[in-house]
C-alpha positions as CSV (number, residue, x, y, z in Angstrom):
1,M,71.0,-127.3,-86.5
2,T,71.5,-131.1,-85.7
3,D,73.7,-133.0,-88.4
4,Y,73.0,-136.5,-89.3
5,A,75.1,-138.8,-91.5
6,F,73.0,-138.9,-94.4
7,F,72.5,-142.4,-95.8
8,L,71.1,-142.6,-99.4
9,G,71.5,-146.3,-100.4
10,C,71.3,-147.1,-104.0
11,T,68.2,-146.9,-105.4
12,I,67.7,-143.2,-104.9
13,P,71.2,-141.8,-106.1
14,L,70.9,-144.4,-109.2
15,R,66.9,-143.8,-110.2
16,Y,65.7,-141.0,-108.1
17,P,67.6,-138.0,-107.8
18,H,64.7,-136.1,-107.6
19,L,64.0,-137.4,-104.5
20,E,67.3,-136.9,-102.9
21,A,66.8,-133.2,-104.4
22,A,63.6,-132.5,-102.3
23,T,64.6,-134.1,-98.9
24,R,68.0,-131.9,-99.1
25,A,65.3,-128.8,-99.8
26,V,63.1,-129.8,-97.2
27,C,65.9,-130.6,-94.6
28,E,67.7,-127.2,-95.2
29,T,64.3,-126.0,-94.8
30,L,63.6,-127.4,-91.2
31,K,67.4,-127.1,-90.2
32,I,68.2,-131.0,-90.3
33,G,72.2,-131.2,-91.3
34,L,72.9,-133.7,-93.9
35,K,76.6,-135.0,-94.0
36,E,78.0,-137.2,-96.6
37,I,79.1,-140.7,-95.7
38,E,82.2,-141.3,-97.4
39,G,82.6,-144.9,-98.6
40,A,79.2,-146.2,-97.9
41,S,78.2,-149.2,-99.7
42,C,74.5,-150.8,-100.0
43,C,73.0,-151.3,-96.6
44,P,72.6,-154.3,-97.9
45,E,69.2,-154.9,-99.0
46,P,67.1,-156.4,-96.4
47,V,65.6,-159.3,-98.3
48,A,67.4,-161.2,-100.7
49,I,70.8,-160.2,-99.4
50,Q,69.4,-161.6,-95.6
51,S,68.0,-164.8,-97.2
52,L,71.2,-165.5,-98.8
53,G,73.7,-165.1,-96.0
54,I,72.8,-163.5,-92.2
55,E,76.3,-163.1,-91.3
56,T,77.5,-161.4,-94.9
57,W,74.1,-159.0,-94.4
58,L,75.5,-158.1,-90.5
59,T,79.2,-157.2,-92.0
60,L,78.1,-155.2,-94.8
61,G,75.6,-153.5,-92.4
62,A,77.8,-153.1,-89.5
63,R,80.4,-151.8,-91.8
64,N,78.0,-148.7,-93.1
65,L,77.2,-148.2,-89.4
66,C,81.1,-148.0,-88.5
67,L,81.2,-145.2,-90.7
68,A,78.8,-142.9,-89.0
69,E,80.5,-143.5,-85.8
70,K,84.0,-142.3,-87.2
71,M,81.9,-139.3,-88.0
72,G,80.7,-139.4,-84.5
73,L,76.8,-138.6,-85.9
74,D,73.5,-140.7,-86.4
75,I,72.4,-142.2,-89.3
76,L,69.6,-140.6,-91.2
77,T,68.1,-142.0,-94.4
78,V,64.7,-141.8,-96.7
79,C,64.8,-145.1,-97.4
80,S,62.8,-147.7,-95.9
81,G,64.8,-150.8,-96.7
82,C,67.6,-148.9,-95.7
83,F,66.3,-148.2,-92.5
84,E,65.1,-151.4,-91.8
85,T,68.7,-153.0,-92.5
86,L,70.5,-150.8,-90.5
87,K,68.6,-150.4,-87.5
88,T,68.1,-154.1,-87.5
89,V,71.8,-155.1,-87.6
90,R,72.5,-152.4,-84.6
91,V,69.7,-153.9,-82.4
92,M,70.8,-157.6,-83.5
93,L,74.6,-156.8,-82.6
94,E,73.5,-155.2,-79.3
95,R,71.2,-157.9,-78.5
96,E,73.7,-160.8,-79.6
97,P,77.4,-159.8,-78.3
98,K,78.3,-163.1,-79.6
99,H,77.1,-162.0,-83.0
100,K,79.1,-158.6,-82.3
101,D,82.3,-160.4,-81.8
102,E,82.4,-162.3,-84.9
103,I,81.6,-159.4,-87.1
104,N,84.1,-157.2,-85.4
105,K,86.7,-160.1,-86.1
106,V,86.0,-159.6,-89.9
107,L,85.6,-156.0,-89.8
108,K,89.2,-156.1,-88.0
109,G,90.6,-157.2,-91.2
110,I,89.9,-154.0,-92.9
111,G,90.5,-151.6,-90.3
112,Y,86.9,-151.1,-88.5
113,E,85.6,-152.0,-84.8
114,Y,81.8,-151.5,-84.7
115,K,81.2,-150.1,-81.3
116,G,77.2,-149.3,-81.6
117,T,77.4,-145.8,-81.0
118,S,75.4,-144.7,-84.1
119,K,71.7,-144.6,-84.4
120,V,69.4,-145.0,-87.0
121,Y,66.4,-142.8,-88.1
122,H,63.9,-142.8,-91.0
123,L,63.2,-139.2,-91.9
124,A,59.7,-140.0,-91.2
125,E,60.7,-140.7,-87.3
126,L,62.3,-137.2,-87.2
127,L,59.5,-135.1,-88.4
128,V,56.8,-136.2,-85.6
129,E,59.1,-135.5,-82.9
130,E,57.1,-132.3,-81.2
131,E,59.8,-129.9,-81.9
132,M,60.0,-130.7,-85.4
133,M,56.3,-130.6,-86.2
134,Q,56.4,-127.0,-84.9
135,K,58.7,-126.4,-87.5
136,I,56.9,-128.0,-90.4
137,K,54.0,-125.9,-89.2
138,A,55.9,-122.7,-89.3
139,A,57.3,-123.6,-92.7
140,V,53.7,-124.4,-94.6
141,S,53.4,-121.7,-97.2
142,V,51.1,-123.4,-99.7
143,P,48.7,-125.2,-97.2
144,L,47.4,-128.1,-99.2
145,E,43.6,-127.6,-98.3
146,G,41.7,-129.6,-100.4
147,I,44.0,-132.0,-101.3
148,R,42.9,-135.6,-100.5
149,L,46.6,-137.8,-99.8
150,A,47.0,-141.5,-98.9
151,S,49.6,-142.3,-97.0
152,H,51.5,-145.8,-97.9
153,P,54.1,-146.6,-95.1
154,G,54.9,-149.8,-96.6
155,C,56.5,-152.9,-94.8
156,H,60.1,-151.7,-93.9
157,L,59.3,-148.8,-92.3
158,I,57.0,-150.5,-89.4
159,R,57.9,-153.9,-89.5
160,P,59.6,-156.1,-87.8
161,S,57.7,-153.7,-85.0
162,K,59.7,-154.9,-82.1
163,I,63.0,-154.0,-83.8
164,L,61.8,-150.8,-85.8
165,E,59.5,-149.4,-83.0
166,F,57.9,-147.0,-85.6
167,D,54.2,-146.4,-85.4
168,D,51.5,-149.2,-84.7
169,P,52.1,-151.7,-87.6
170,E,48.5,-152.8,-88.1
171,R,47.0,-149.3,-87.9
172,P,50.1,-146.7,-88.8
173,E,49.3,-143.0,-88.3
174,L,52.5,-141.0,-88.1
175,M,52.7,-140.5,-91.7
176,D,49.1,-139.0,-91.8
177,T,49.9,-136.8,-88.9
178,I,52.8,-135.4,-91.2
179,I,50.2,-134.9,-94.1
180,K,47.6,-133.2,-91.9
181,L,50.2,-130.5,-90.8
182,L,50.8,-130.0,-94.5
183,G,47.1,-128.8,-94.4
184,A,46.0,-131.7,-96.4
185,E,43.2,-134.5,-95.7
186,A,44.8,-138.1,-95.0
187,V,42.5,-140.3,-96.2
188,K,41.5,-143.6,-94.5
189,Y,41.2,-146.2,-96.9
190,A,41.0,-150.3,-96.3
191,E,44.4,-151.3,-98.4
192,K,46.8,-148.9,-96.5
193,V,48.8,-151.7,-95.3
194,T,49.3,-153.8,-98.3
195,C,52.4,-154.4,-99.5
196,C,53.7,-152.7,-102.9
197,G,54.9,-156.2,-103.9
198,F,58.2,-155.1,-105.1
199,C,60.1,-157.7,-103.7
200,A,57.8,-160.7,-105.1
201,R,60.2,-160.7,-108.4
202,L,59.9,-164.8,-108.4
203,N,56.2,-164.2,-109.3
204,E,55.4,-160.7,-110.6
205,Q,51.8,-161.8,-111.1
206,I,51.7,-161.2,-107.2
207,G,53.1,-157.8,-107.5
208,D,50.5,-157.1,-110.3
209,D,47.6,-157.9,-108.3
210,L,49.0,-156.3,-105.2
211,C,49.3,-153.1,-107.1
212,E,46.1,-153.4,-108.8
213,L,43.8,-154.1,-105.2
214,K,45.9,-150.7,-104.2
215,F,44.8,-148.8,-106.8
216,E,41.3,-150.2,-106.9
217,D,40.9,-148.9,-103.4
218,L,42.6,-145.5,-104.0
219,E,40.3,-144.5,-107.3
220,K,37.0,-145.3,-105.0
221,N,38.4,-143.0,-102.6
222,E,38.8,-140.2,-104.9
223,I,42.7,-139.4,-103.9
224,D,44.7,-136.9,-105.2
225,A,48.4,-138.4,-104.7
226,M,49.5,-141.6,-103.0
227,I,52.4,-140.4,-100.5
228,T,55.4,-142.8,-100.5
229,V,58.5,-143.2,-98.0
230,C,60.2,-145.6,-99.6
231,P,61.8,-145.5,-103.3
232,A,61.0,-148.9,-104.0
233,C,57.5,-148.5,-103.1
234,T,57.6,-145.3,-105.3
235,N,59.1,-147.3,-108.3
236,Q,56.5,-150.4,-108.0
237,Y,53.3,-148.3,-107.9
238,D,54.4,-145.3,-110.4
239,I,55.2,-148.4,-112.9
240,H,52.7,-150.6,-112.4
241,E,49.9,-147.6,-112.4
242,R,51.3,-147.2,-116.3
243,K,51.0,-150.9,-116.6
244,I,47.4,-151.2,-115.3
245,N,46.4,-147.9,-117.3
246,R,47.0,-150.2,-120.9
247,D,44.1,-152.2,-120.0
248,R,41.8,-149.6,-118.9
249,E,39.6,-147.0,-120.9
250,E,39.2,-144.5,-118.1
251,K,42.9,-144.0,-117.3
252,L,44.2,-144.0,-113.4
253,E,45.9,-140.5,-112.4
254,I,47.1,-141.2,-109.2
255,P,50.3,-139.8,-108.6
256,V,52.7,-141.3,-106.6
257,I,54.7,-138.6,-104.7
258,H,57.7,-139.4,-102.0
259,L,56.8,-137.9,-98.6
260,P,59.9,-135.1,-99.0
261,E,58.2,-133.7,-102.3
262,I,54.7,-133.2,-101.1
263,M,56.6,-131.2,-98.0
264,A,58.7,-129.2,-100.6
265,L,55.3,-128.3,-102.4
266,A,53.6,-127.2,-98.9
267,F,56.6,-125.3,-98.0
268,G,56.6,-122.9,-101.2
269,I,59.7,-124.5,-102.9
270,N,59.7,-124.3,-106.7
271,P,59.1,-128.1,-107.9
272,K,61.6,-127.6,-110.5
273,S,64.5,-126.1,-108.8
274,E,67.3,-127.8,-107.7
275,N,66.7,-130.9,-109.8
276,M,64.1,-131.4,-108.0
277,D,61.4,-132.2,-110.9
278,I,58.1,-133.6,-109.5
279,M,57.1,-134.3,-113.1
280,K,60.1,-137.1,-113.4
281,R,57.5,-140.2,-113.1
282,A,55.3,-142.5,-115.2
283,I,52.1,-140.8,-113.8
284,R,52.6,-137.1,-113.6
285,P,51.1,-134.8,-110.8
286,K,49.1,-132.5,-113.3
287,K,46.2,-132.2,-111.5
288,L,47.4,-131.9,-108.4
289,L,49.5,-129.0,-109.4
290,E,46.6,-127.8,-111.0
291,K,44.6,-127.6,-108.0
292,L,47.5,-125.8,-106.0
293,N,47.9,-123.5,-108.6
294,I,51.5,-124.2,-109.1
295,N,52.6,-124.5,-112.7
296,V,55.8,-125.8,-113.8
């Protein structure tokens, strides 16, 4: 078993503890060790905080990386925003020694020194490694045969591509690789790389329009569920689907499911065990569970 410093971020423990429960269950099955990071703060958030002050953003991110360095472990996260922040901070401090020196002057005041020894991974990265894919195949006890899933990679998992270096930012396929390992059909659709609009808070209509565009495409393709890797995207789509349904006679019934949740179902893990309640969302996956003959 390989251990990682588990970076949960803010959104999952505060709003979606069931996503954490699913992640822990899947990682236990795949022999991925998750160690708590004592004293971790917000990553910090990759859009607003970086826009307000790059030095503050770098310092806070470097402090979190220091915590993993003290543990002697690489970081693993299931939040794309945390992934982008922590990996970008690591790359920037590696490529620009001047920034690293300046940040360490600040960190010294609280007893830290950033060295750059801990790498940063999103769970999706580990899952597409050859050895891990073999473990996934072996763990599947409830193949998702006949299930049509649409992957949503979002923005922060694949962009900026020259820093994150995960998948093709224009034609991402690695999430689909995982979906296929579970026995489901990974459906290709036009709006796959469309942003969820979560960060468009100054003009909510932008987010509304982006979500509606996505769901129109999913409905046309008869999708059983959308699979996400980011809690912000999960929140945005789940809430906005309910909002869209207010103005529709024929309601949308496309549940938004985090990647570890759908993996847990395929692994035969009880969807209501260990606080992993897959029904805790605005659009409940009743039809999906019926297709899989799973009772909750």
